[in-house]
C-alpha positions, 0 to 999 in steps of 0.5 A: 176731401170726401176721403177726409170727411169719410175718415172723420165720420168713421172715427166718430163712429168708433168713438161712440162704440167705445163709449157704449161698450164702456157703459155696458161694462160699468152697468154689468159691474154695478149689477154684480155688486148689487147682487153680491150685497143682496146675497150677503144680506140674505145670508145673515139671519137672526139666530133661531130661538132654542125655546119658544117665547112663553105665555099663559097658553104654552108655559105649562106644557113647556115646563111639563116636558122641560122637567122631564129632560132637566133633572137638576135640583141644586143651585148656588147663588153668588151674592154681594154678601156671600154664597147661598146654596139651595135645593129645589124640591122635585115634588113641585116640578113646575116651579123647580123646572122654571127655576132651572130654566131661568138659571140656564137662561142666566136670567137671575144674573144681575138681579137684586134682593129688592125687598128685605124685612128683618126677621121675616123674608128676603125677596129677590129676582127683580131689579131697577135695571132695564136689562132685567125687563128686557130679559123678561120680555125675551123669555115671555109673560106667564104665571105659575099655578100654586102648588101648596099641598106637598106637605111643606110649610114656611119654616126658616130657610125655605124658598117660596114664590110670591104671587104676581102683582096683577089682579090675581085672586088665585095667587098665581106665582110670578115666575121670575121672583122668589123669597127666602124665609129668614124668620126664626120659628118660620112664617106659617101664616103664609102656608097655603097661599104661596108655593114652597119649592126649595130650601137653603142647605148652606148659607143662612148666615148670608141670608141673615146678613142681607136681612139686617141691612137698612132699607127705605120705606118700600123695604128696598135696601138703601144699597143695592144687593146683587145676585151676581150669578146663579149656577147649577151644582147638580 
């Protein structure tokens, strides 16, 4: 009888040991799984920015260096109405560098001609699409100074940069937008206030077609006219 009792106790002890062993094994496996998940999470990093987020303090220094390393000065705009080729002036180096930079960031792709006045200007680089706002937020918030003493005038076909809509007594330029003078004979009353940084070298017939479309009271085309892409030619 004593042997039977001893045997029962011994078997119960072994059973408890097995359960404890199983618990330890499960615990060890779970820890390894957690560590693996943490390790995987840590290894996933956000892609590093190639360029700083621009602001009023660092933009000019950035473009001063950028224009030295990026000498391209001819771009092609593919629009809903056709192709427009533009030469960017090297004398207005900050504005040229800014346009090349935005082109390489693909900012202009999907923006629109949002202000059209026949026999005056076609203005582009903005949109009512949220994607454009997100692109701007990613690039940064900054303005460019006027650069109006290079001998250029607002003749037909030149590309100029509008001033920002914010309180801006010095007419600092909005870097994301531009306008093309479509007016025959030019619009020389704009001289001295807005920076001319390029000219159309091919595609003025396309500009004329865009200028002729019907618009609403705010000069926005009734049917959106998109810049499908801007690419650098040389």
